[in-house]
MIDOVEX-644629 format. One record per residue (C-alpha): z, x, y. Coordinates in steps of 0.25 Angstrom, whole numbers, plus 2048, in hexadecimal, padded with zeros to 3 digits. Layout:
residues N
ZXY;...
end
This chain:
residues 1049
A97CFA1EB;A97D021FA;AA0D0F1F8;AA5D18203;AA9D25204;AB8D271FE;AC3D27207;ACAD34201;AD9D31202;AD9D381F7;AD8D45200;AE1D3E20B;AF1D4220D;AFAD3720D;AFBD32219;B0CD3121C;B13D27226;B21D2A22B;B23D3521E;B31D3B21C;B2FD4921F;B36D50216;B3AD5F21B;B40D6520E;B34D62206;B2AD68211;B32D74210;B2FD75202;B21D73203;B20D7E20F;B28D87204;B1DD831F9;B11D85203;B13D94200;B0CD931F3;AFFD8D1F2;B04D7F1EB;B0ED761EB;B11D6D1E1;B17D5F1E5;B1CD581D7;B24D4C1D5;B25D3D1D1;B1CD321D8;B24D2E1E4;B2AD3B1E8;B22D3D1F4;B19D491F1;B0DD441F7;B15D3F205;B1ED4C206;B11D55205;B08D4B20D;B14D4C218;B15D5B216;B06D5B21A;B08D54226;B15D5922C;B10D67229;B02D64231;AFAD6A224;AEAD69221;AE9D64213;AE2D5E208;AE8D51200;AE3D501F4;AE7D441EC;AE4D451DD;AE1D3A1D5;ADCD371C8;ACDD3A1CC;AD0D491CC;AD1D4A1BF;AC2D4E1C0;AC1D5B1C6;AB4D571CA;ABAD4C1D5;AC7D531D7;ABDD5E1DD;AB4D551E5;AC0D4F1EC;AC6D5E1EF;AB9D621F5;ABBD531FD;AC8D59202;AC3D68205;AB8D6020D;AC2D58215;ACAD6421A;AC1D7021B;AB3D6921E;AA6D6F21B;AADD7B216;AB0D74209;AA2D6F205;AA0D7B1FE;AABD781F3;AA5D761E5;AA5D691DD;AA9D671CF;A9FD631C5;AA1D631B6;A98D6D1B2;A96D741A2;AA0D7F1A1;AA6D7C1B0;AB3D841B1;ABED791B7;AC9D841BA;ABED901C1;AB8D821C9;AC5D801CE;AC9D8D1D3;ABCD8E1D9;ABDD811DF;ACCD831E4;AC8D901EC;ABFD8B1F2;AC5D7F1F7;AD1D861FD;AC9D8F203;AC3D8420D;ACED7F210;AD5D8121E;AE0D8921D;AEBD8521C;AEAD79214;AF2D71209;AECD6A1FE;AF2D5F1F8;AF0D591E9;AF7D4D1EA;AFBD451DC;AF6D501D4;AFAD4A1C8;AF2D411C9;AE5D4C1C6;AE4D491B9;ADDD531B4;ADDD5D1A6;AE3D6A1A4;AD7D721A8;AD5D691B4;AE3D6D1B9;AE2D7B1B5;AD6D7D1BD;ADCD751C7;AE9D801C7;ADED8C1C8;AD8D851D4;AE5D861DA;AE7D951D8;ADCD971E3;AE5D911EF;AE4D9B1FB;AEDD9E205;AF0D9420F;AECD87204;AF8D81200;AF6D751F5;B00D6A1F1;B00D621E5;B08D551E4;B09D501D6;B15D471CD;B13D521C3;B15D631C4;B0CD6D1C3;B04D6C1B5;B02D771AC;AF5D7B1B1;AFCD7F1BF;B06D891B6;B00D961BB;B01D911CA;B11D8D1C8;B12D9B1C0;B0CDA21CD;B14D9B1D8;B08D941DE;B0FD861DB;B1BD821E3;B21D751DE;B2AD6A1E5;B2DD601DC;B33D541DB;B42D5A1DD;B3FD5F1EA;B37D521ED;B44D491EB;B49D431F8;B56D491FE;B61D3F202;B5DD43210;B4ED4020E;B52D34205;B5AD2E210;B4ED3021A;B44D29211;B4DD1E211;B4DD1D220;B56D12227;B5CD0C21C;B6BD0B21E;B72D12212;B7ED19210;B7FD2720A;B84D201FD;B76D191FB;B6DD24201;B72D2C1F4;B71D221EB;B63D201EE;B61D301EF;B68D2F1E2;B60D231DB;B52D291E0;B54D381DF;B4DD3B1EC;B41D341E6;B38D2F1F3;B32D231ED;B40D1E1E9;B44D201F7;B39D1A1FF;B3BD0C1F6;B4AD0D1F8;B47D0E207;B3ED02207;B47CFA1FD;B53CFD207;B4BCF9213;B49CE920D;B55CE0214;B60CDE20A;B5CCE9201;B67CF31FB;B67CFD1F1;B67CF91E3;B6ECFF1D8;B63CFE1CE;B5BD0C1D2;B5FD151C9;B56D151BE;B4DD1F1C4;B43D231CD;B37D181C8;B41D0D1C6;B45D0F1D6;B35D0F1D9;B32D011D1;B3FCFB1D6;B3DCFC1E5;B2DCFC1E4;B2ECEF1DC;B38CE91E8;B31CEC1F2;B25CE81EB;B2BCDA1E9;B31CD91F7;B23CDA1FD;B1ACCE200;B12CC71F6;B05CCA1FC;B09CDA1FE;B0DCDC1F1;AFECD61ED;AFACE01F6;B02CED1F0;AFCCE91E3;AEFCE81E5;AEECF41EF;AF4CFD1E3;AE7CFA1DA;AE0D051E0;AE5D131E2;AE3D121F0;ADFD081FB;ADAD07209;AE0CFB214;AD1CF4212;AD3CF4202;AE1CEE203;ADDCE2209;AD0CE1201;AD8CE31F4;AE4CDA1F7;AE0CCF202;AECCD220C;AE9CD7219;AF5CDC21A;AF2CE720F;AEFCF3219;AFCCF0220;B04CF0213;AFECFD20F;B01D0421B;B10CFF21B;B12D0420C;B0ED12211;B17D1221F;B21D0F216;B1ED1A20D;B1ED0F202;B16D181F8;B08D171FE;B00D20206;AF7D20210;AE8D29210;ADDD2A219;ACFD2A216;AC3D22219;ACDD1721A;ADCD18218;AE1D1520A;AF0D13204;AF4D191F7;B00D141EF;B0AD1E1E9;B08D1E1D9;B15D181D7;B13D0D1E2;B06D081DD;B08D0A1CE;B15D001D3;B0CCF61D9;B00CF61CE;B0CCF21C4;B0ECE81CD;B01CE41CE;B00CE41BE;B0CCDA1BD;B08CD01CB;AFACCE1CB;AF1CC81C1;AE7CD21B6;ADACCB1BC;AE0CCD1CC;AE3CDC1C8;AD5CDF1C1;ACFCD71CE;AD8CE01D8;AD5CEE1D1;AC5CE91D2;AC5CE61DF;ACFCF31E3;AC4CFC1DC;ABACF61E4;AC1CF91F0;AC3D071EA;AB3D0A1E8;AAFD041F5;AB9D0F1FB;AB4D1B1F2;ABFD1B1E8;AB7D1A1DC;ABFD201D1;ACCD171D5;AC1D0B1D4;ABCD0F1C8;AC9D0E1C3;ACED001C8;AC0CFA1C3;AC4D021B4;AD3CFC1B5;ACDCEE1B9;AC1CF01AF;AB5CED1B9;AACCF61B1;A9FCF11B9;AA5CF51C6;AAAD021C0;A9CD051B9;A96D021C8;A9ED0C1CE;A9CD171C2;A8FD171C5;A8FD171D4;A98D231D4;A93D2B1C8;A89D331CF;A93D371DA;A9CD3C1CE;A91D421C8;A8ED4A1D5;A9CD4E1D6;A9ED521C7;AAAD481C6;AA3D461B7;AB0D441B1;AB3D381BA;AA7D311B9;AA8D321AA;AB5D2D1A9;AB1D211B0;AA5D1E1A8;AAFD1F19C;AB8D151A3;AACD0A1A1;AABD02195;AA2D09189;A98CFC18B;A96CFE199;A95D0E199;A8BD0B18E;A81D02192;A80D091A0;A77D151A1;A7CD1A1AD;A8AD1B1A9;A85D2219C;A7ED2C1A5;A8AD301AF;A94D301A2;A89D3B19C;A86D431AA;A96D431AC;A96D4B19F;A8AD5119C;A8ED5F1A2;A9CD5E19D;A9CD5918F;A8DD5718A;A8FD5217E;A97D47186;A8ED42190;A7FD4518A;A80D39180;A83D3118C;A77D36194;A6DD33188;A73D24186;A70D22196;A62D29194;A5ED1F18A;A65D13193;A5DD1819F;A50D19197;A51D0C191;A54D0519E;A49D0D1A5;A52D131AF;A4BD211B4;A56D261BD;A61D261B0;A56D2C1A7;A54D371B0;A63D3B1B4;A67D381A4;A5BD421A0;A5FD4D1AB;A6ED4E1A7;A6BD4D199;A61D5919A;A6CD601A5;A77D5E19B;A70D65190;A6BD7019A;A7AD721A0;A80D73191;A75D8018C;A78D7B17F;A6CD75178;A60D7017F;A57D6B172;A5CD5C178;A54D5F183;A48D5A17B;A4CD4F178;A4BD4C188;A3ED5218B;A36D45189;A3FD3D190;A3DD4519D;A2FD4419B;A2ED3519B;A37D351A7;A30D3F1B0;A23D421A9;A1ED351AC;A1BD2A1B7;A2AD251B7;A2FD321BD;A2AD2C1CB;A35D211C9;A40D2B1C9;A49D2D1D6;A47D3B1D9;A57D401D6;A55D3C1C8;A47D401C6;A4DD4F1CB;A59D501C2;A4FD4B1B6;A45D551BA;A4FD601BA;A53D5D1AB;A45D5C1A6;A42D6A1AC;A4ED6F1A5;A4BD68197;A3DD6D198;A41D7B19C;A4AD7C190;A43D75186;A35D7418A;A31D80194;A21D7E193;A20D70195;A16D6A19D;A21D611A6;A28D6D1A9;A20D721B5;A1FD631BA;A2ED5E1BA;A31D6C1C1;A28D6A1CC;A2ED5B1CC;A3CD611CE;A39D6A1D9;A33D5F1E2;A41D571DD;A4AD611E1;A4DD611EF;A4FD511F1;A5BD521E7;A68D4F1F1;A72D541E4;A71D631E8;A78D661DA;A6CD5F1D2;A63D661DD;A66D721D8;A68D6F1C9;A58D6B1CB;A54D771D3;A5BD801C9;A53D791BE;A45D7C1C4;A4AD8A1C8;A4BD8A1B9;A3ED871B6;A37D8F1C1;A40D9C1BA;A3AD991AE;A2CD931AF;A28D991BC;A30DA71BC;A37DA21CA;A29DA51D1;A2DD961DA;A3DD971DB;A3ED9D1E9;A3AD8E1EF;A46D881E5;A4FD921E8;A4FD901F9;A50D801F6;A5CD831ED;A64D8E1F1;A68D861FE;A70D7C1F7;A78D851EE;A82D871F6;A86D7A1F9;A93D731F4;A8DD671EB;A85D721E2;A8DD751D7;A91D821D0;A89D801C4;A7BD7D1CD;A7ED891D3;A80D911C8;A73D8A1C1;A69D8D1CF;A6FD9C1CF;A6CD9E1C0;A5ED991C2;A5DDA21D0;A62DAE1C9;A58DAE1BE;A4CDAB1C9;A50DB81D0;A51DBF1C3;A42DBB1BE;A3DDBF1CD;A44DCC1CB;A4FDCB1D5;A58DD01CD;A65DD31D6;A63DC31DB;A63DBF1CE;A70DC61CA;A78DC21D7;A72DB21D5;A78DB31C7;A87DBA1CB;A86DAD1D6;A85DA31CC;A90DAA1C2;A99DAB1CF;A96D9C1D0;A98D991C2;AA5DA11C1;AABD9C1CE;AA9D8C1CB;AA9D8D1BD;A9BD871BC;A96D861AE;A9DD921AE;A97DA11AB;A93D9D19D;A89D921A3;A82D9E1AE;A81DA719F;A7BD9C198;A72D981A4;A6EDA71A6;A6BDA8196;A63D9B197;A59D9D1A3;A4ED9D19A;A50D9A18D;A3FD9D188;A40DAA18F;A44DB6186;A48DBD193;A54DB6194;A59DBA186;A5DDC818C;A66DC3196;A6DDBA18C;A70DC5182;A75DCD18E;A80DC1193;A83DC0184;A86DCE184;A90DCD18F;A97DC118B;A99DC717E;A9EDD3183;AA8DCA18C;AABDC317F;AAFDD0178;AA4DD016E;A9EDDF170;A94DE0165;A90DD2169;A8DDD7175;A87DE3172;A7DDDC169;A7ADD2175;A78DDD17E;A6FDE7176;A66DD9174;A66DD6182;A5FDE5185;A57DE417A;A51DD617F;A51DDC18E;A48DE718A;A3FDDF181;A3DDD618C;A3CDDF198;A47DDB19F;A45DDE1AE;A4BDEE1B1;A57DE71B9;A5CDE11B0;A5BDEA1A4;A68DF31A8;A70DE81A7;A6BDE3198;A6EDF3195;A7CDF419E;A81DE7195;A7DDEF188;A85DFA18D;A91DF318F;A8EDEC181;A8EDF817B;A99E00181;AA2DF417D;A9FDF516F;AA2E0616F;A94E0A16F;A95E1417C;A87E1B17A;A80E0F179;A87E0A186;A83E1618D;A75E15189;A73E0618E;A79E0919C;A73E1619E;A66E0E19B;A6AE031A5;A6DE0E1B0;A5EE131AE;A57E061B1;A60E001BA;A5ADFF1C9;A60E081D3;A68DFD1DA;A6FDFA1CE;A70E081C6;A7FE0A1CA;A84DFE1C5;A7FE031B7;A84E101B8;A92E0A1BB;A91E021AE;A8FE101A8;A9BE171AF;AA3E0B1AA;A9EE0C19B;AA2E1C19D;AAEE1A1A1;AB2E11195;AAEE1C18B;AB7E24194;AC3E1C192;ABFE19182;AC0E29183;ACDE2B189;AC6E32195;AD0E2C1A0;ACDE341AC;ABFE321AB;ABEE231A8;AC8E231B5;ABFE2A1BD;AB3E221B9;ABAE151BB;ABFE191C9;AB2E1C1CD;AABE0F1C9;AB6E071CC;AB3E0D1DB;AA7E081DA;AA8DFB1D7;AB4DF81E2;AABDFE1EC;A9FDF41E9;AAADE91E8;AA4DE71DA;AAEDDF1D1;AA5DDB1C5;AAADE51BA;AA3DE51AD;AA1DD71AA;A9ADDA19E;AA6DE3199;AB3DDB19B;ABBDE3193;AB7DF3198;ABADEB1A5;AC8DE91A2;AC9DF519B;AC4DFD1A8;AC9DF51B1;ADADF81A9;AD4E061A8;AD4E071B7;AE1E001B9;AE8E091B1;AE3E161B8;AE4E0E1C6;AD4E101C8;AD1E041D3;ADDDFC1D0;ADBDF21D9;ACBDF01D7;ACDDF01C9;AD8DE41C9;ACCDDD1D2;AC2DE11C5;ACCDDA1BB;ACEDCE1C3;AC0DCC1C8;ABADCF1BA;AC6DC81B3;AC8DD21AA;AD1DD019E;ADBDDD19B;AD7DE7191;AE2DE7184;AE8DF618A;AEADF019A;AF5DF71A1;AFEDF01AA;AF5DF11B6;AEBDE81B0;AEDDD91B7;AF2DD31AB;AF0DC31AC;B00DC31A6;B0BDCD1AA;B17DC91A2;B24DD11A8;B32DD219E;B39DDE1A3;B44DDC1AB;B3FDCB1AC;B34DC21AA;B28DC01B2;B1ADBC1AD;B0EDBF1B7;B01DB71B5;AF4DBB1BC;AFFDC31C6;B06DB61C9;B16DB51C4;B19DAA1BB;B23DA11BE;B2BD9A1B2;B34D8E1B5;B34D831AA;B3ED8519D;B30D81195;B2BD8E199;B37D96192;B33D97185;B26D9C186;B2ADA6192;B34DAB186;B28DAC17E;B20DB6187;B2FDBD18B;B32DC217C;B22DC5179;B22DCD184;B30DD3182;B2CDD7172;B20DDE178;B14DD417B;B0CDD8171;B0ADD3160;B19DCC162;B1DDC4154;B1EDB6158;B2ADB514C;B31DBE155;B2EDB5162;B32DAA15C;B3FDAF154;B44DB5163;B40DA616B;B43D9C160;B4DDA1158;B52D93152;B46D8E14F;B40D8E140;B32D9313E;B29D89141;B33D8414C;B32D92154;B23D93151;B21D87158;B29D8A163;B22D98164;B15D90164;B19D87171;B1FD93178;B12D9C176;B08D8F17B;B11D8D186;B11D9C18A;B04D9D18A;B02D92194;B0DD9619D;B05DA319E;AF8D9C19E;AF0DAA19C;AE9DA818F;AEADB1184;AF5DB818A;AFFDB5180;AF8DB8171;AFDDB3165;AF6DBA159;AFBDBC14A;B09DB814E;B0BDC0158;B0CDBE167;B07DC6172;B03DC7181;AF4DCB183;AF4DD918A;AE5DD5190;AEDDCB197;AFCDCE198;B05DDA19D;B14DDA19B;B1EDE31A0;B23DE7191;B16DEB18E;B14DF619B;B24DF9196;B1FDFD189;B15E0718F;B1EE0E197;B27E0D18C;B1CE15183;B18E1F18F;B27E23190;B26E25182;B1CE2D180;B22E3618F;B2EE38187;B28E3E17A;B1DE47181;B23E5218A;B1EE4E198;B23E521A6;B2EE4C1AE;B26E441B8;B1DE3E1AD;B2BE3A1A6;B2FE331B2;B23E2C1B5;B23E261A5;B32E221A8;B2FE1C1B7;B23E141AF;B2DE0E1A4;B38E0A1AF;B2CE031B6;B28DFB1A9;B37DF81A5;B3CDED1B0;B48DE91AA;B4EDE419C;B43DD9194;B44DCD19C;B4FDD11A5;B5DDC81A5;B55DBE19A;B61DBA190;B57DB5183;B5EDBC176;B4FDBE172;B4CDC817D;B58DD117B;B52DD916E;B45DDD174;B4DDDE183;B56DE817D;B4BDF0175;B42DF3183;B4DDF718B;B51E00181;B43E08180;B43E0818F;B50E0E18F;B4FE17184;B40E1B18A;B47E1D199;B52E26193;B49E2E18C;B41E30198;B4DE321A1;B51E3D196;B43E44198;B44E441A7;B53E4A1A4;B4EE5419B;B42E571A6;B4EE5B1B1;B46E4F1B8;B54E481BD;B4DE421C9;B44E3A1C2;B50E371B6;B58E311BF;B4CE261C4;B49E241B7;B58E201B3;B5AE181C0;B4CE101BF;B51E0F1B0;B5FE091B5;B57DFF1BE;B51DFA1B1;B5CDFA1A8;B6ADFC1AF;B71DFB1A1;B6AE0719C;B76E1019A;B6DE1B196;B67E1A1A3;B74E1B1AC;B77E281A2;B69E2E1A6;B6BE2B1B5;B7AE321B4;B74E3D1AE;B68E411B7;B71E3E1C3;B7BE471BF;B71E521BC;B6CE521C9;B7AE531D0;B7BE431D4;B88E411CC;B8CE351D6;B80E2C1D3;B82E311C5;B90E2B1C5;B8BE1E1CB;B80E1B1C0;B8CE1C1B7;B94E121BF;B88E081BF;B86E0A1B1;B95E071AC;B95DFB1B6;B88DF51B1;B8CDF81A3;B99DF11A4;B95DE51AD;B88DE11A6;B8BDE5197;B9BDE7197;B99DF6191;B9EE01197;B95E0E197;B92E1518A;B99E23186;B8DE2B18A;B8CE25197;B9BE2719A;B9AE35195;B8FE3819E;B97E321AA;BA3E3B1A6;B9BE481A7;B93E451B5;BA1E411B9;BA5E501B6;B9CE561BC;B93E581B1;B84E591AF;B81E4F1A4;B78E55199;B6DE49193;B72E46185;B66E4617A;
end
């Protein structure tokens, strides 16, 4: 069956004909466009897509239109079409966008962030990206979360509009909370009476009829369009049977319009609804009606739920509601045999147009298995190269099991779809395929099956012993005369796999050199760039292992030019660079080796390809036959254990790495790095002397160009020792010097092997105002976790403010909470923080929040609230439940109650110590700064009253004592300032009024002192309905009498 290039209606904005402009909604879209994302959600038939398409046209906005469908469930399919869309608007600049392929340890979220960052960067600015029918992207939670993370990369100048029947899914909560999403919902999309009248057009209706139509339709666009069509018919009148809801209105009028059509047109409508889209020529072929194109154009121009889209050939798309109605009619009116025949015909037309997935779906529904198998086999290689393994696997599994099991190519493609993602699922199918290929004498099938089986074991990197079974098969296939009958592409894949198996299991085999030579001859003729890089990497591995890199230069010169091409996946780039790095190393080019491996890590971390763990496995597995690799393994393992907090294990591996490095005479350039790692490991377990001996030896062995780096590492170890010894001034000076040098060099990699010490030093720097901006950058770039004693200057992921009101800030963005369902989890958070945020007994929380529930019911309610709170905050491990106590993790969260408690403790220490007035004033200011107002402001929940009063009493008592200290020291100016600021924080505290009155009277400002009394009397009367106390009233009389009051103890 001939297949044309697909006409990508999927990436085409719906064509509009005489669409009704809606300036009211255009203004809402203009206002919403100040945020990165606009979410337009409403039930079907609300005019969402038409509104957005009309808006883009009226505002003349450059845009990408992406029509989501069920195929986008597969990330590789989605990325493929997104790249195609970018190429259409950005041209060659989009060619470098990466493709997605499911690989071991693939990190979908990391790939999404990187892909969208690059995708948005190549688009012209300004530009709008529209995702229409978003609800059809039926991806799992992991995929939705990755998509949401990708959308966080939207830059200035790019707007994104999502058109959906549903609200943003839970995975978008962070975007919603950070106010990056503007919402336009069904209520706003409802037509106003004026818009409804404009849709009804020239129909002569009185005001009462218009009001009834508006009331019955509830402003629903679909109902109004159908009413208009109904009323345009001669003799039509408003019916009284229209108050059963929107669905009833649609069914009633759609049925009436359909019944009024000619029989031939009815049949055409039903048949053209079978495929999801249809071209004019396909409509004629499917229905046999030469007038079918006119009918489709009529529906489009009358706005009767039909879109028209450009492509290689214009195509028409029925609205989902209308298509479902027509398919219902089809099932009722046409015999089953004719329905099946029409589905098969429609599938053939779609396949010819290149709409393969839609065609397969119709073949499946019709039970046309042979056509389905043929189409799968035709497109399997294309899908595999695009990384669309789940799509391929799903269609194969839709076939009858007897057909799958009897066709070795279906078994092969199914196995290949899974071997790199779930090896245990893919490998049995590949083995069955190989046996069938061998029995049938299919050399190409044998070569491809063997290649995929071996590569699967290599990617898995778990157990190579099973490769022994396949070595004789390789020799039988490639070692004799029948190898000449293989095509070059299949032979290359088989040779590369045989070379891997020999290197891993029989590195001294006599076939090894001949296999490598023949592979070298085949590489340049391979058209698939990823296969070419894979084969070259395998050959590179052989050259490094067996020839010590002697002939690698020519191979490097042949492969390096193609690495920058977009088709080469991140995994292939990492794989090649791993071997390139080792080649530089064994040739003595240590700087180049380090740089290449750093590049490989950057690629892996950026795209999530095989992840960092995969690079580490490759590093330590480069040559399993050489003992020289073992020091590097222990070196890497020591760093891993250090990051996991296993200090003793880290030191043990570091000691073994250094011992092996000495025994094996590791090149001198590498030895200082092993010793520096040992120094850090010893320091982490408290062996300061051992750490200094190791770092001093590293400095002595380091070449001149690297010596300063190791001297800095020694200085950082000394700073750690100074902090431990309480030598704050010396530690501050030393850290300031080191950080200034880091900043001057633009060096942001900071103690990667000791993240605990890096975080501790960063916190120390922030607390002492050392290189603050640079330190914050270090924290972000190195993803440092706050130490247990981190101060408020640390950039915590979560900040909770409960004094004077309530606010939650996550990752620097205030969160917004609107739904009632969020209230109880937030109440739980408020109460935990109000009660100190540390080890709050859950029985106390349950008694306060669910006072009327019994024990089991209260516990269930608590568990549900805690679960919802954690989901709401989306900061892993921020809320900790242990031994019946609930806490916020101080390494991730900060609360203003904790800051207040710290300030209160400092105030109490100041009161007890004999300090100068300036110091007292400073402590008072810190306390005032920390107390922003009553706990939770005006919140009237009964459970907050007691902790609010307790906290307020602590604040007032401490501030009054500080004020008294200032009065006793005669520092009236600061006393006035303290009491005035105290009243700003709590304007009902009588003790503050008395202190202010005393201080003002003492400095001679009797008028202001009396004004303070009047304000006190008025506020107490208005707010609390009471009079000032006798003590306050007595002070007032003394001031009126002109006496200078004395402070009472």
